[in-house]
N, C-alpha and C positions, 0 to 999 in steps of 0.2 A: 490613597493610590485608586484608580478605577478598578472595579471589582472584574471588568471584562480581561485585564491582564491578567489577573489571577485564573481566572478560566483558561487563558492562553497556556498558563504555565503549567496547571494540572493536566490539560489535553497534551502536553510536551511529555510529561511522564507517562500519561495511558499510552501515547503512541510509543515510547521507548520499550515498553511491555507488550504491546499487541504485536509490534514487529519482530521484538526478540523471539516469542513465543509463538507466532504466527507465521508470518512469511518469511523470514530468515531462520525461524527454528524448523520450519519444514526442509531444510537442507540437512540440517543435524538428525531428525528424526528419521530420513530416508537412509542415510549413512548408518546410524545406529542401529535401527530395526533390521535393515538388511543383514547387516553385520552379526547382529544376534542370533537372527532365526535362519539365515542362509535363503531367504524367500528374493523372486527375481526383482529387480529394480524396478520394472513396468508395472508388477502387480503392487508394489507399496507406493509409486507415483500415481497409480488410478485411484488409490484411497485418498491421498494428498489431493488430488483434483476434486474429489467431491467436497473437500473442506471450501474450495472456491465457488463451485457451484452451489454450496447452501448458501454461502454469503453473498452472492449474487443474485439469489431468488426472494431474498427478503431485503433487498436495498430500500425499495420503496416504503415499506412497512416500518424499516427503522427511521426515516425520515418523518414520516408521518405521525410515529409514536413519539419521536421528541418534541415535533409540534404541538402534540397534545398533551402530553405528560411532563415534559420537560426532559432533561438529559439524565437526572439522576436516577431515575427507576430503569430507563432503557439500558444505561450503560452499566448498571449494578449487576442485570441479569447477564449482559455480556461478558462481564469479569467473571461471573461465577461459571459460566458456561465454558469460557475458555480455560479456566483454570482447572475445571474437572476433567475437562478433554485430554489435556496435557497429562495429566496424572494417571489417566487411565491407559493412555498410549504404552506405557511401560509394563502394563499388566497383562497384554494378548499372550494369547497362546496360538491362535490362527489367524490366517490373513484377512478373513472376513470381518474378524472383531475390530479391525482396524477403521472399517467404515463409519459406526457409530461414534467411535472418539472422534475422527476429524470432521464429523458433523457438528458434534458440539463446540471444536474450535472454529469451525465456519461461521456459528452462531455467534460467538464471541468476536471474530475477525469482523463481521458486518456492523457490530456496534460499536468497535473499538478503532475502527480504521479511518480512511479518508470519508465517507460518507457522515458517520457518526461524529467525528470530530468537527468537521466543516458546518455541519448542522447545528452544533453546540455553540462553536465560535462565532457565526453568520450574526446572529441577532445583536451582538454586542458592538458591531464595528460598521462604519460606512466609510469614513475616509481613509482609514487602515485596514480594509477587508483582505485586500490582497496579502500585506505584511502578516496579519494576525493569522491568516490562514499557513503561510508558510512557516511561520514560526511555530505554530501549534505542530503542523506535522513533521517538523526538523527532530522532534525525538526519536523518529524512526532510524534515525542514521544512530543515535546513542544505542538502539537495541542491537544496532549489528556491530557498533565498536566494543561494547561491554557484555551485551547480552549473549551473543554466539559463543565467546570464550568462557564466560561463567558457565552456560549450560554445557559445553563440551567437559569443563573441569568437574563439574555436579556428576555426569554421567561417568568419567573416569573414575572418580573416588567413590561412588556410591553404588554405580551399576546402573543399567537401564531403568529398572523398575524402581528403585527407591529413590534414584536420582530424578526421577520425572516426578516423584511424589512430592519430595522435597521442594521442587520447583515451583508446581502448582499452588503448594501452601503459601510459601513465601510471597508470591504474586498476589494472592488473594488478600493476605493479610495487609498489603500496602495498598493494594488499589482500592479497595471497597471504603475504607475510611477516607481515603483522599476524595473520590467520587462524592460520597455521601456528604462530606464538608462543604467542598467548593462549589459542587454543581446543584447546588439546592435551589437556584434562581433561572426562571426560564430566559431571562434576558434583562435589559436596563430598566424597562417600565416597571419591573417589580420593584426597582430600588428609587424609583421616582426622577431617574435622570435619562437623558437621550442617550444614542449611539455615540461611542467613543468618548463618554462621560459628560458631554455637554448638557447645558440646561434643556431640559425638555419644554419646547414652546406648548402654551396653553391651547387645547384643542387640536394638537396636532396628531393626525391620522395615518399611522405606517400603511405602506402599500402591502396589499397580501403578497405571501409567498408562494400562492398557488396559482399566479396568473397564466393562462394558458400559453404555450409558446405561439400559437395561431394570432392570438390576440395584441403581439408585441410586435406584428409587421417585419419580423427578420426572416429571412430565407431557412427553410429547415435544413438545406443543406448544410448550412453551417453547423448547426448541432450535431447531424448525423456524421458528417465529415470528421468533426472533432471526436464524436464517441468510436468511429470506425478506427481512426488514426492511432488514438491511445490504447485502443483495444488491442489492437496488433503488435504495439510496441511493449505493452505490458504484458502480452502472452510470451513473448520471448524473455522479458525481463524476468516475469516470475519464474519461466522455466529455468533461466539461468541461475537466479539465485536459489531455487532449489536445490540444484544439482550442483552447486558451486564446491561443496565440500568433496560430494565424490569425484568431481572432476579435478581438484586440485591433488587430493589424497596421495595417487600413484607417484606423482612427483615431488610432493612437499611432505608428505606423511601426514598424520592427524593433527598433531600439535601445528604443524607449518599451514596446512589447510586452515585452520581455525584463525590462525593469525593474519592469513590473506582475506577470509572474509571480514576479519576485524578492520584491516587496514583499507579493503573497499568501503566499509561502512565510514571511515573516516573522511575519503573523498565525497562519498555520497554527501555527507554533513557539511563539506566546505562547498559542495555544488549548491545545496540549500541556502548557506550563508550568503553566497553571492547573489542567489536568487532574492532573497529578502532585501536585498540592498535596490535591485535594479528592476525587479518584478514590476512597478508601478512606472517605469518611464520607456519600457521597450515594448516592441510589437512582439506578443507572448507565442504566438503561432509559428512566427519566423524562428523565434529563439527556440521553440521545440523541433522545428525541421531541422534546424542546424545541429543540435544534441544528437538527435536520431541518427543523422548522417555519420557523424564520428564514433556512434555505438556500432555502426554497420562494420566500419574499418577494425574496431577492436575485436568484434567476433571473429571476422575474417583472420585475423593476424594469430588468434588461438588456433583456429583449426587448421592452419596453412603451415604453421610453425610452432608444434607443439612440444616447445622448451620451458623448463621452469622459469628462466628470465621473461620471455615473452607472455607466458602466462600471468606473471606478477604484474608487468607493466600493463598490459592491456586489461585485465581485471580492475585496475586503479583507475583507468580511463573509464571502462565502462560504468564502474562505480560513481564517477562524477555526474554522467548522465543520469543515474537512478535518482539524484536529488534533485533532478529538474523534471524528468517526466513523470514521477509519481506525483508531484506537486503540479503541474502545469496544466493538466486536466481539468480539475474545478475552476483555476484561475481563468483559462481561455472562455470557458462557458460564462463566468461571471461576466468577463469584460465584454463578451460580445451579447450577452443576452440582459445585463443589468443585475443589480441586486435582488428586485422584486420579485423576480421570475426564477431565482438560483434554485430554490428548493423544488421546483416542477420540472425544470430544465436538467440539472445535475441529475435529479434521482433518476430521470429515464436514461440519460448517458450512462450513468453508473452501472445501471443494470446491464446495459450493452457491453460495457467495459469488462464487467466481472464475469459476464457469462463466457464471453470469447475467452479472455484471458485466464480461466479456469482452467483450459485445456493444456497450458504451458507446459507444468510439469510431467504430464502423461505423453505428451508429444514428443518432447526431448528424450523421455525414457525409452519409450518404444522405437525410436531412431537410434538411441545408443544401443539397444539391446539386438536390435537388427542388423547395423551395420558394424558390432563389435567395437563401439567406439564413439567417441562424441565428436569426431571432426567432421563427418556429413550433416550430422543435426546442427554443428554451430553454422556450417555453410546456409543451410535452409533458414535457419534464425536470423542470419544476416540479409538474405532475401525478403524475408518478411517485415524486417525493421525498415529496410528501403522503402518497400510498400507504404508502411505506416506513413513515413515521410512525405511520399508522394501522395497520400491520401489527405493529409491537412494542406499541403500545397495547391493541390486541385480544388480542393471543397473550398477554400478561401476565395479562389478565383472565380469561382462558380456563383459563389455568394455574393461578392460584390458585383457579377454582372447582374444578378437578378435585384439587386438593391435599386438599380439604376432605373 
């Protein structure tokens, strides 16, 4: 079996833990910490925002470090940082103590999420680049399907402090041996084969992954419209995921909210399965626009008709889009700028995407506290999602005009 597929499988498992303890786990931490200490939602959400800001600030460093030293040391540091941060969240006694905890989680998230995993997988494939990335990140859906209910179960049985310590220990015990064993090679060249497991041509030279964007002759509007479009969409998406448990609990209860988050993860998983089958045969920018338009309607439905059936149905629809939007960012950049420039171009785009989307949890939290409910904030979220769709569409149109 070509070792690249083992790398994809390992990244799938890593993604499951990273999204369970990072992105989706943030929703659980928000609800559990505010319930345990009585602190304002906006204050805890601001600490969660630091988690995304820290991650955004070191995206380029993560990519360059993987290029230089390989994925094993970088992802090992990330796993230790994330699990330690999660364990410490349950030990805080004052709001300010949340900030260093979420900073540690942010360091882990930067290495174990999209940029770190795609940089790990990218050297192994050429023909199956899009599919391999999609399958690796598909583990994120498993993090929502199983990770969030298990995390809620641990907190219910053991309490906030002991539950998060146990969670961190279990995650570290599973992730570190996996990373150390499977991710010990930088790429197929270490095994004497080419990408996709093909025989390596004698004297073949791979293109540098750091080719400047300007040298590619591609309009910069394509890159920055993709970065801006996905940044806006993910600002809403991360905010929605972070507040999903708090949004659903009044209507469904804690157990019901956990089940809804899990079910939303199932639809995101289905979305990624569909994407893996079609990603190499469709216009990915147009597909992203379509998915964002559907997500806009789902957010408006929850805001205008705040009932349990509408919340459940709209959450499932929105979740299907999560599976696409999270994955399509690097796929769009790779499609439009090629494999040789992927590291340089997506590293720049990922910094913008994460810096902007980091404010999603705090934005929705402040709107919720300011208006006394989530309705107005969800209307604003639908407007932002519409803007993200238009940005992708207009950027593509201008990019094509400048290419002529």
